[in-house]
C-alpha positions in Angstrom: 91.2 187.3 34.7 92.3 190.0 32.3 91.7 187.7 29.4 88.1 186.9 30.6 87.4 190.5 31.0 88.7 191.3 27.5 86.5 188.6 26.0 83.4 190.0 27.9 84.2 193.3 26.3 84.5 191.7 22.9 81.2 190.1 23.3 79.6 193.4 24.3 81.2 194.8 21.2 79.5 192.2 19.0 76.2 193.5 20.1 77.0 197.0 18.9 78.6 195.9 15.7 75.9 193.6 14.5 73.2 195.4 12.7 69.8 194.1 11.7 69.6 194.3 7.9 66.4 192.8 6.3 67.3 190.6 3.3 64.4 190.1 0.9 64.0 186.5 1.8 63.3 187.3 5.5 59.7 187.6 6.5 58.7 190.5 8.8 57.9 187.6 11.4 61.5 186.3 11.2 63.0 189.8 11.5 60.6 190.4 14.5 62.0 187.1 16.2 65.5 188.4 15.7 64.8 191.8 17.1 63.1 190.3 20.1 66.0 187.9 20.6 68.4 190.9 20.6 66.4 192.5 23.4 66.4 189.3 25.5 70.2 188.9 24.9 70.9 192.5 25.9 69.0 191.9 29.1 70.9 188.6 29.9 68.0 186.4 28.9 70.1 184.0 26.8 67.6 181.1 26.9 64.8 183.4 25.6 67.2 184.9 23.0 68.2 181.5 21.7 64.4 180.5 21.4 63.6 183.7 19.4 66.7 183.3 17.1 65.7 179.7 16.6 62.3 180.6 15.5 63.7 183.0 13.0 65.9 180.3 11.6 62.9 178.0 11.3 61.1 180.6 9.2 64.2 181.2 7.1 67.0 178.6 7.3 69.4 180.9 5.4 69.0 183.9 7.8 72.7 184.6 8.4 72.3 187.1 11.1 70.0 184.8 13.1 72.8 182.1 13.1 75.4 184.6 14.1 73.3 186.0 16.9 72.2 182.6 18.3 75.8 181.5 18.2 76.9 184.5 20.3 73.9 183.9 22.7 75.2 180.2 23.2 78.7 181.8 23.7 77.5 184.4 26.2 75.4 181.9 28.1 78.5 179.6 28.5 76.9 177.1 30.9 79.1 174.3 29.7 81.3 173.1 26.7 78.1 172.2 24.9 77.2 175.9 24.6 80.6 176.5 22.9 80.0 173.6 20.4 76.5 175.0 19.7 78.0 178.5 19.2 80.6 177.2 16.7 78.0 175.2 14.9 75.9 178.3 14.3 78.9 180.4 13.3 80.1 177.7 10.9 76.6 177.6 9.4 76.6 181.5 8.9 80.0 181.2 7.1 78.8 178.4 4.9 75.8 180.5 3.9 77.8 183.6 3.4 81.6 183.0 3.1 82.3 186.7 2.9 80.5 187.7 6.1 83.2 189.5 8.1 81.2 189.5 11.4 80.7 185.7 11.2 84.5 185.2 11.1 85.1 187.7 13.7 82.4 186.3 16.0 83.8 182.8 15.5 87.3 184.1 16.3 85.9 185.6 19.5 84.4 182.3 20.4 87.7 180.4 20.0 89.3 183.3 21.9 87.0 182.9 24.7 87.2 179.1 24.7 90.9 178.8 25.5 91.2 180.6 28.8 88.0 179.2 30.3 88.1 175.5 29.2 91.6 174.4 28.2 94.2 177.1 27.2 94.7 174.8 24.2 97.0 176.5 21.8 94.9 175.2 18.9 92.1 177.3 19.9 94.2 180.5 19.7 95.4 179.4 16.3 91.8 179.1 15.2 91.1 182.5 16.6 94.0 184.0 14.7 92.9 182.3 11.5 89.4 183.8 11.8 90.6 187.3 12.7 93.0 187.1 9.8 90.1 186.0 7.5 88.0 188.9 8.7 90.8 191.3 7.8 91.1 189.7 4.4 87.4 190.3 3.8 87.5 193.8 5.3 91.1 195.3 5.8 89.6 198.4 7.5 87.8 196.3 10.3 89.7 197.6 13.3 88.3 195.2 15.8 89.8 192.2 14.2 93.3 193.7 14.4 92.7 194.5 18.1 91.5 191.0 18.9 94.3 189.3 16.8 96.8 191.5 18.6 95.6 190.4 22.0 95.8 186.7 21.0 99.4 187.3 19.8 100.1 189.0 23.1 98.7 186.1 25.0 100.9 183.6 23.2 104.1 185.8 23.5 104.4 187.0 20.0 104.9 190.7 21.1 106.1 191.9 17.7 103.0 190.7 15.9 100.9 192.1 18.7 102.5 195.5 18.4 101.8 195.5 14.6 98.1 194.7 15.2 97.6 197.2 17.9 99.4 199.9 15.7 96.8 199.1 13.0 93.8 199.1 15.2 94.7 202.5 16.7 95.3 203.8 13.2 91.8 202.8 12.2 90.0 203.5 15.4 92.1 205.7 17.6 89.4 206.7 20.0 86.9 203.9 20.1 89.7 201.2 20.6 91.4 203.2 23.4 92.2 199.9 25.2 94.8 199.1 22.5 97.0 201.9 24.0 96.9 200.1 27.2 97.9 196.8 25.7 100.6 198.4 23.6 101.9 200.3 26.6 102.1 196.9 28.5 104.3 195.6 25.7 106.5 198.7 25.6 106.9 198.3 29.4 108.1 194.7 28.9 110.4 195.8 26.2 111.9 198.6 28.5 110.7 201.3 26.1 109.5 203.3 29.1 108.9 206.6 27.2 106.6 205.0 24.7 104.8 203.1 27.5 104.1 206.4 29.3 102.8 208.0 26.1 100.3 205.2 25.6 99.1 205.1 29.2 98.7 208.9 29.1 96.5 208.4 26.1 94.3 206.0 28.0 94.1 208.7 30.7 92.8 211.2 28.1 90.4 208.9 26.3 89.0 206.9 29.3 89.6 208.9 32.5 87.4 206.8 34.7 89.1 203.6 33.8 92.5 205.3 34.1 91.7 206.2 37.8 91.2 202.6 38.8 93.8 201.2 41.2 94.8 198.5 38.8 95.5 200.9 36.0 97.3 203.4 38.2 99.6 200.7 39.4 100.4 199.8 35.8 100.8 203.5 34.9 103.4 203.9 37.6 105.5 201.1 36.6 107.3 202.8 33.6 108.0 205.8 35.7 109.5 203.8 38.4 111.5 201.7 36.0 112.7 204.7 34.1 113.6 206.3 37.5 115.7 203.2 38.3 117.4 203.5 34.9 118.3 207.2 35.5 119.5 206.4 39.0 121.9 203.7 37.7 123.3 206.4 35.3 123.8 208.8 38.0 121.0 211.2 37.0 119.3 211.5 40.4 117.3 214.6 39.4 115.6 212.6 36.5 115.1 209.7 38.8 113.5 211.8 41.5 111.1 213.3 38.9 109.9 209.9 37.9 109.7 208.5 41.4 107.6 211.6 42.2 105.2 210.6 39.4 105.1 207.0 40.4 104.3 208.0 44.0 101.5 210.4 42.8 99.9 207.6 41.0 100.5 204.9 43.8 101.3 206.6 47.1 102.2 203.4 48.9 105.3 203.3 46.7 106.7 206.3 48.7 108.4 204.2 51.4 110.5 202.2 48.9 111.2 205.0 46.3 112.0 207.9 48.7 115.0 205.8 50.0 116.3 205.7 46.4 116.6 209.4 45.8 120.1 209.8 47.1 123.4 208.1 45.8 124.3 206.3 49.0 121.3 204.0 48.8 
């Protein structure tokens, strides 16, 4: 579920990142179809969006943005594997026309990224996604979203060291907009038992996205490094430190009180 929600966020980001430049070869009519297709797509009218983008392509078969947008409309519609195949055809065509188009590589990476958890979990799809995100970075090393997405794929396949490097870079380039990278990095720190670092990153999520940080799912995650750090302090005999961490964990998730209150004293 987390992976699917991530990709939904990625696809929403596509809509924000793609702008509508008007190359000289595009007629006003073709641009109008693209703009109308964008409106339909944003409203969830994927079929109508595809029709409009197709009309733009009929008017100008080299209209790169129209291929990218139609590809992502197919990917968003996702009624069957045929939509994914159509999405990849369009994104391949965009790259054929403009091999230096960073968004075309990124969107194709998003499509492969999305394909794996929904249809097959085939590791080859993840490899293709990494290749495309890496190519996007080669074209534009400052494109933070490609580091974020590549880091998430590395995280999915268990390459936590590579994931950390990419999340570090994404945060360096877009420390506010890509606040979710703090959460993903905090997750890895928790797995690696670096609880101090995990807490710092989760606190950054609280600072940058307080509404999300107040959800039950995140509060449970946020409590985890406090609880685990408390356990470590308890094993070392530092019950004061353990109690402080248990108090914080209970503040975040009150139902932990029954279990953690019993651990405050040495005889438990």
